[in-house]
C-alpha positions in Angstrom: 4.1 14.8 -24.0 1.4 13.7 -22.5 1.1 14.5 -18.5 -1.2 10.2 -18.4 1.7 8.9 -19.6 4.3 10.3 -16.5 5.1 7.2 -14.2 6.8 8.2 -11.0 8.1 5.1 -11.1 10.6 5.7 -14.0 12.2 8.4 -11.1 12.4 5.1 -8.6 16.3 3.7 -8.2 16.2 0.0 -6.3 17.6 1.5 -3.3 14.6 4.0 -3.2 11.9 1.0 -3.6 13.9 -0.3 -1.2 13.2 1.9 1.6 9.5 2.2 0.8 8.4 -1.1 1.5 10.9 -2.5 4.0 9.3 -1.6 7.2 6.9 -2.9 5.8 7.8 -6.4 5.1 10.0 -7.0 7.9 7.4 -5.9 10.2 5.2 -8.7 8.5 8.4 -11.6 9.2 9.0 -10.3 12.0 5.2 -11.2 13.0 5.4 -14.3 11.0 2.6 -12.9 8.6 3.6 -14.5 5.8 4.3 -17.6 5.2 4.7 -20.5 2.2 1.0 -21.1 2.2 -0.2 -17.0 2.5 -2.4 -15.6 -0.4 -1.9 -12.2 -0.2 -3.4 -9.0 -2.6 -1.1 -5.7 -3.1 -3.4 -3.4 -3.6 -2.8 -0.6 -5.3 0.2 -2.6 -6.8 2.1 0.3 -8.9 4.8 -1.1 -9.8 4.0 -4.9 -7.4 7.0 -3.1 -5.3 5.4 -5.2 -2.1 4.6 -8.1 -4.0 8.0 -8.7 -5.3 9.5 -8.7 -1.8 7.1 -11.1 -0.4 6.6 -13.4 -3.8 9.2 -15.7 -3.0 8.4 -16.9 0.3 3.8 -17.0 -0.4 2.1 -19.5 -2.0 0.5 -16.2 -4.0 1.1 -12.7 -3.8 -1.8 -10.7 -7.1 -1.7 -7.4 -7.9 -4.3 -4.9 -8.7 -3.7 -1.3 -10.1 -6.5 1.2 -11.8 -4.0 1.9 -14.6 -4.0 -0.3 -16.5 -0.2 0.5 -18.0 1.5 -0.5 -14.1 -0.5 -3.5 -14.7 0.5 -4.2 -18.5 4.5 -3.4 -17.0 3.6 -5.2 -14.4 2.8 -8.8 -16.1 5.3 -8.7 -18.7 7.9 -8.3 -15.3 7.0 -11.5 -14.1 5.5 -13.6 -16.4 8.0 -16.1 -14.8 5.7 -15.7 -11.8 2.5 -17.2 -10.7 0.9 -14.1 -9.7 -2.2 -12.4 -11.5 -2.3 -8.9 -12.0 -5.8 -6.9 -11.8 -7.4 -3.6 -13.6 -10.4 -4.7 -12.8 -11.9 -4.7 -8.6 -14.8 -7.2 -10.1 -12.1 -9.8 -11.2 -10.0 -10.4 -8.2 -11.3 -13.2 -7.0 -14.4 -13.3 -4.0 -12.8 -15.1 -0.1 -9.4 -15.9 -1.6 -6.8 -13.5 0.3 -5.2 -13.9 4.0 -3.8 -10.7 3.8 -4.8 -8.1 1.6 -1.4 -4.9 1.2 -1.7 -1.1 0.7 1.2 0.1 1.0 0.6 4.5 0.4 -2.5 4.0 -1.0 -5.1 4.8 1.4 -3.8 9.0 0.7 -4.7 9.1 -3.4 -8.1 8.1 -3.1 -10.2 10.9 -4.3 -12.4 10.8 -1.2 -14.1 9.0 1.9 -16.4 7.2 0.2 -13.8 5.4 -2.1 -12.5 4.5 0.7 -15.7 3.4 2.8 -16.4 1.6 -0.3 -13.1 -0.1 -0.7 -13.2 -1.3 2.2 -16.7 -3.0 1.8 -15.1 -4.4 -1.1 -12.2 -5.9 0.7 -14.8 -7.9 2.9 -15.5 -9.8 0.1 -12.0 -10.4 -1.2 -10.3 -11.4 2.6 -10.9 -14.8 3.5 -13.1 -15.3 7.2 -10.3 -17.0 8.6 -9.5 -15.2 11.5 -5.7 -14.8 11.3 -7.0 -13.1 7.9 -6.1 -8.4 7.6 -5.8 -6.0 5.3 -2.7 -3.5 6.3 -2.8 -0.1 5.1 -0.3 2.0 5.7 1.0 6.0 5.2 -2.6 6.5 5.9 -2.6 10.5 6.4 -3.5 12.4 9.5 -4.5 15.7 10.4 -0.9 17.1 11.3 0.8 15.1 8.3 3.2 18.3 6.8 5.1 17.8 3.2 7.7 18.7 4.1 8.5 17.0 7.8 7.3 14.1 5.7 10.6 14.6 2.9 12.4 15.1 5.5 12.1 12.1 7.7 12.5 10.2 4.2 16.1 12.0 3.6 17.1 12.1 7.3 16.5 7.8 7.2 17.9 7.6 3.5 20.9 9.4 4.7 21.6 6.7 7.0 20.9 3.9 4.1 23.7 6.0 1.6 20.4 6.4 -0.7 20.8 10.2 0.4 20.9 11.1 -3.1 18.5 8.9 -5.0 15.9 10.0 -2.2 17.0 13.4 -2.4 16.1 13.2 -6.3 12.6 11.0 -5.6 11.7 14.2 -3.7 12.1 16.4 -5.9 10.8 15.0 -9.1 8.2 12.9 -6.8 6.9 16.7 -5.9 7.0 17.6 -9.6 5.2 14.8 -10.6 2.1 15.1 -8.4 1.8 18.3 -8.9 1.8 18.3 -13.0 -0.6 14.8 -13.0 -3.2 16.0 -9.9 -1.9 13.4 -7.8 -1.7 14.8 -4.8 -2.6 12.7 -1.7 -5.7 14.5 -0.7 -7.6 12.3 1.6 -6.9 13.0 5.1 -8.5 10.6 8.0 -8.9 10.9 11.6 -8.5 8.2 13.5 -12.1 7.9 14.3 -13.1 8.1 10.5 -11.2 5.1 10.0 -12.5 3.3 12.8 -15.7 4.5 12.3 -15.8 3.5 8.2 -14.3 0.3 9.2 -16.6 -0.7 11.9 -19.1 -0.1 9.0 -18.1 -2.1 6.7 -17.5 -5.5 9.4 -13.7 -5.0 10.4 -11.7 -4.8 13.8 -9.5 -2.1 13.2 -5.8 -1.6 15.6 -3.6 1.4 14.8 0.0 0.3 15.3 2.2 2.8 17.6 4.7 3.5 14.8 3.5 3.5 10.5 5.8 0.9 9.0 7.0 3.6 6.5 9.5 6.5 7.7 7.0 8.8 7.7 8.1 9.6 11.4 4.9 9.8 13.0 3.0 11.9 10.1 0.9 9.1 8.5 -0.5 5.6 10.3 -0.3 2.1 10.1 -4.2 0.2 10.8 -4.3 -3.4 10.8 -7.6 -4.5 10.2 -9.3 -8.3 11.0 -12.5 -9.4 9.4 -15.3 -9.3 12.6 -16.6 -12.9 12.0 -20.4 -14.0 11.8 -20.3 -16.3 15.3 -18.3 -13.6 18.0 
């Protein structure tokens, strides 16, 4: 089998998909950050788990992923919706979105430079509204432990009666990341995230807890654009 055709998403049940996004989605609703006029970009959308979770409550939610096969699946599965899916960053509209979401994406960026470049490009996609923001979940810190991380997810899955599904996801996911060479490798301290954000004209705030079930092993950051007249 060609390893390039393997997709971890093939092994995820609906329960695992929900666990991966429910904390973020609940926070978005609680903070009233999504509504009928919202324009959202699900960056690194994969199977569009985040986008589909808010599709019915926002004005528009689009997806971007560098994997063309993922985008083709998203287009097929969401042909009934108004969502637009991009596999080329140059096609992403300028100044359109008031919310850009990266759920577990930063860890797979190849280097700090790639992360820095993303922040600069995202600044061009976000609207100039002072309420616009970019949210980065699952940013790996120096104290990250894959074992502790996996255990925290399994603990939460047990509470939600999804332990078996999550167990197979963790086991197969570990195998998949090894053979596909997609191990999460980008480690970013709070100071580095703030430095890169400031260079790209973002205000940067780290939330008290990550918007996933990683139990403190990762962080979530909220970025808001620096407005020229501030």
